C-alpha positions in Angstrom: 0.0 0.0 0.0 1.4 3.7 -0.8 2.4 5.5 1.8 0.4 8.4 1.6 -2.7 6.1 1.0 -1.9 4.2 4.5 -1.2 8.0 6.1 -4.6 9.2 4.8 -6.4 6.0 6.2 -4.8 6.4 9.5 -5.8 9.9 9.8 -9.3 9.2 8.7 -9.4 6.4 11.4 -8.2 8.9 14.1 -10.9 11.3 12.7 -13.7 9.0 13.1 -12.7 7.8 16.6 -12.5 11.9 17.5 -15.9 12.4 16.3 -17.4 9.2 17.8 -15.5 10.0 21.0 -16.8 13.4 21.1 -20.4 11.7 20.9 -19.9 9.4 23.6 -17.6 10.8 25.9 -20.0 11.7 28.4 -22.0 8.4 28.3 -18.6 6.5 28.4 -17.7 8.6 31.6 -21.2 7.2 33.1 -22.5 10.7 33.6 -26.3 11.3 32.8 -27.2 12.1 29.1 -30.7 13.2 29.6 -33.4 13.6 32.4 -35.0 10.3 33.1 -38.8 10.1 34.7 -40.2 6.6 36.1 -43.7 5.4 36.7 -45.5 2.5 38.0 -47.6 0.2 35.8 -48.8 -3.1 35.1 -47.5 -5.4 32.4 -49.5 -9.1 31.8 -50.2 -9.9 35.5 -47.0 -8.3 36.7 -46.2 -4.9 38.6 -43.6 -3.1 36.9 -41.6 0.3 36.3 -41.0 2.3 33.6 -38.1 4.5 33.0 -38.1 6.9 30.1 -36.5 10.1 28.6 -38.0 13.3 29.6 -39.5 15.0 26.4 -38.4 16.9 24.1 -35.1 15.0 24.0 -33.9 12.6 22.6 -35.6 12.5 19.2 -38.8 9.8 19.2 -40.1 7.5 18.9 -38.3 5.6 21.6 -37.7 1.4 21.3 -38.7 -0.7 24.3 -36.2 -2.4 26.3 -37.8 -5.5 28.6 -35.4 -6.2 31.7 -35.4 -9.7 32.5 -34.6 -10.1 35.9 -31.9 -12.5 37.9 -33.8 -15.1 39.9 -35.2 -13.7 43.1 -33.7 -10.1 42.0 -36.3 -7.7 42.9 -37.0 -4.9 40.2 -35.9 -2.2 42.1 -32.3 -4.0 42.2 -32.2 -2.5 38.3 -33.1 0.9 39.1 -29.8 2.6 38.3 -29.3 0.5 35.1 -32.8 1.1 34.1 -32.4 4.9 34.4 -29.0 4.8 32.4 -30.3 3.0 29.7 -33.3 4.8 29.4 -31.0 8.3 29.0 -29.9 6.3 25.8 -32.9 6.6 24.2 -35.2 3.9 25.5 -37.9 3.3 27.6 -36.9 0.5 29.8 -39.5 -1.4 31.7 -38.7 -3.3 34.8 -41.2 -6.0 35.8 -41.6 -8.3 38.8 -42.9 -11.6 37.7 -43.8 -13.9 40.4 -44.2 -18.0 40.1 -43.7 -21.2 41.7 -40.6 -23.3 39.8 -39.9 -26.6 40.9 -41.9 -26.0 43.9 -40.1 -22.9 45.0 -42.2 -19.9 45.0 -40.3 -16.7 44.1 -39.4 -14.0 41.6 -38.8 -16.2 38.3 -39.0 -14.7 34.7 -40.9 -16.2 32.3 -40.7 -15.8 28.0 -44.3 -14.7 27.9 -43.1 -11.6 29.5 -42.1 -10.4 25.8 -45.3 -10.8 24.1 -46.9 -9.1 27.4 -44.7 -6.0 27.1 -45.3 -5.7 23.2 -49.0 -5.6 24.2 -48.2 -3.2 27.3 -46.7 -1.0 24.4 -49.2 -0.7 22.2 -51.9 0.0 24.9 -49.7 2.9 26.5 -48.9 4.1 23.3 -52.5 5.7 23.0 -53.5 5.6 26.7 -54.4 9.2 27.9 -52.0 10.7 30.6 -49.1 8.5 29.8 -45.9 10.2 30.1 -45.2 8.2 27.0 -48.0 8.3 25.3 -47.4 8.6 21.5 -43.4 8.1 21.8 -43.1 4.6 21.7 -41.6 2.6 19.0 -44.3 -0.2 19.4 -42.6 -2.1 16.1 -39.5 -2.7 18.1 -38.5 -4.8 21.2 -35.2 -5.1 22.9 -34.2 -7.6 25.7 -31.5 -7.0 28.7 -31.8 -9.8 30.9 -29.4 -10.6 34.0 -28.7 -14.5 35.1 -32.0 -16.3 35.0 -33.6 -13.7 33.0 -30.5 -13.6 30.7 -31.0 -17.5 30.1 -34.5 -16.8 29.8 -33.8 -14.2 27.2 -31.4 -16.8 25.2 -34.3 -19.2 24.7 -36.4 -16.2 23.2 -33.5 -15.1 20.9 -33.7 -18.3 19.3 -37.4 -18.0 18.9 -39.1 -20.1 21.4 -38.8 -19.9 24.9 -39.2 -23.5 26.6 -39.1 -24.8 30.2 -38.1 -23.8 32.7 -38.1 -20.5 31.3 -41.6 -21.1 30.3 -44.6 -23.5 31.2 -45.3 -24.2 27.7 -43.3 -23.4 24.4 -43.4 -19.8 23.9 -42.6 -17.9 20.3 -40.8 -14.8 20.6 -42.9 -12.1 19.2 -42.1 -10.6 15.8 -40.9 -7.7 17.4 -37.8 -8.7 19.0 -34.6 -7.2 17.2 -31.5 -7.6 19.7 -30.7 -8.7 23.3 -27.7 -7.8 25.8 -27.2 -10.2 28.7 -25.3 -10.0 31.9 -23.8 -13.1 33.5 -25.7 -15.4 31.3 -24.5 -18.6 29.9 -26.5 -22.1 28.6 -23.9 -24.1 30.3 -25.9 -27.5 31.6 -24.5 -29.5 34.5 -22.1 -31.4 32.7 -19.5 -28.4 32.0 -18.6 -26.4 29.2 -19.5 -28.2 26.2 -22.5 -25.5 24.9 -24.9 -26.9 22.2 -25.2 -24.6 19.3 -27.4 -21.6 19.8 -29.3 -20.8 16.9 -30.2 -17.1 17.5 -32.1 -15.3 15.0 -31.5 -11.7 16.4 -28.0 -10.0 17.5 -26.7 -11.1 21.2 -24.5 -9.7 23.3 -23.1 -11.4 26.4 -21.3 -9.0 28.9 -19.5 -10.9 31.4 -17.8 -10.1 34.9 -14.4 -11.3 35.1 -14.8 -12.4 38.7 -18.3 -13.9 38.5 -18.3 -16.9 41.0 -21.9 -18.1 39.9 -22.1 -17.6 36.1 -18.4 -18.4 35.3 -16.5 -16.4 32.6 -15.6 -19.8 31.0 -19.2 -20.6 30.7 -20.0 -17.2 29.2 -17.4 -17.6 26.9 -18.4 -20.8 25.8 -21.9 -19.5 25.1 -20.6 -16.8 22.8 -18.7 -18.9 20.8 -21.6 -21.5 20.3 -23.7 -18.4 19.0 -24.4 -18.9 15.4 -25.9 -15.9 14.1 -23.7 -12.9 14.1 -23.5 -10.0 14.7 -22.6 -11.1 18.1 -20.3 -9.1 21.0 -18.5 -10.6 23.9 -17.9 -8.2 26.7 -15.3 -9.0 29.4 -16.1 -6.6 32.3 -13.0 -6.7 34.8 -13.3 -6.6 38.2 -17.2 -7.3 38.2 -19.2 -10.2 39.7 -22.7 -11.5 39.1 -24.2 -8.8 40.6 -22.2 -6.2 38.8 -25.3 -5.1 37.2 -27.7 -4.5 40.4 -27.9 -1.5 42.4 -26.2 -3.3 45.5 -24.2 -6.7 45.8 -25.9 -9.8 46.9 -29.6 -8.4 46.5 -31.9 -9.8 49.4 -33.3 -12.9 48.6 -31.2 -14.0 45.7 -28.2 -16.4 45.8 -25.4 -15.0 47.4 -22.3 -14.2 45.5 -19.0 -15.3 47.3 -16.8 -14.2 44.7 -15.4 -10.6 45.4 -16.0 -7.6 43.3 -13.1 -5.3 42.9 -14.8 -2.5 40.4 -16.4 -0.1 42.0 -20.3 -0.8 42.0 -21.4 2.4 40.2 -18.6 2.1 37.4 -19.7 -1.3 37.0 -23.2 -0.5 36.3 -22.6 2.4 34.3 -20.4 0.2 32.2 -23.2 -2.6 31.8 -25.8 0.3 30.9 -23.2 1.8 28.9 -22.2 -1.4 26.3 -25.9 -2.9 26.9 -27.6 0.2 25.4 -24.7 1.1 22.9 -25.3 -2.4 21.5 -28.9 -2.1 21.2 -28.7 1.1 19.4 -25.7 -0.2 17.1 -28.4 -2.9 16.1 -30.8 -0.3 15.5 -28.3 1.6 12.9 -27.2 4.5 15.1 -23.7 5.2 13.7 -22.1 6.4 16.7 -23.4 3.5 18.6 -21.4 1.2 16.0 -18.2 3.1 15.9 -18.5 2.2 19.6 -19.4 -1.3 19.9 -17.0 -2.2 16.9 -14.0 -0.9 17.7 -13.7 2.7 19.6 -15.5 1.3 22.9 -12.8 -1.5 23.1 -9.8 1.2 23.0 -11.6 3.8 25.3 -13.0 1.8 27.6 -10.4 0.8 30.1 -12.6 -1.4 32.4 -13.5 -3.8 29.2 -11.9 -6.2 26.3 -14.3 -7.4 23.6 -14.5 -10.2 21.0 -17.2 -9.1 18.1 -18.3 -10.8 14.9 -19.9 -8.9 12.6 
């Protein structure tokens, strides 16, 4: 390659990085991007909290993100995550779904929540007095899952949710476009040999490097088993299984014994940033694409990534 052409390409790349970095720098620092409001609602049979940008910014319509909770993790533990994700231009819904699983009552998500959320969005779009009336992209559903909720989400991204994540096989809604999951894998008791994951939509796996419940080895094996790109693996250094919740070891949830060395607020902000920008990238946002497909790995000192486009 001629030297002058190589130099021009290098300068162009650097210029693009400066532009994208300017657009995303406050987000990368974890700063609040926009004012976010919250209100309570019911989605299907479930009480839920809804986090949304405050008008008139950002431009509407806003896609809907369904947060699928970890086992026995109350919706309130995702308040900061949801608030930050909403700041990137989403309406984020966080339900509490109670059911009995293997004889144990508790908070366990179910695949039907995806369709309930689509139905809620259609109804909320026209509900008089709703803070998000007329502002929703009802043709788009996105997922952000944690632990058990992420595993349930993996079932949905293959097109069909099956037991134990649904009482009966449940199809994913046609509106599902992309997903991001934290502390998630589909490795069975036998070890790291993972069956192929025939995902129908783009999937990102965000994995804490010190996770003592959903191990990094199993997370990486699941990423490698995802069959359909684009796909993203984010190794979040110093985060454990509860690096995405408001506090470590939320009451009622399975205790994590592996220590987290990354500051909790930084951990949550990093999860929100990578999850939100991954989802925005899959919807065609050019600045988000610049971040997840190269720039972010350079700028964000707490992560290393693998991406297949």
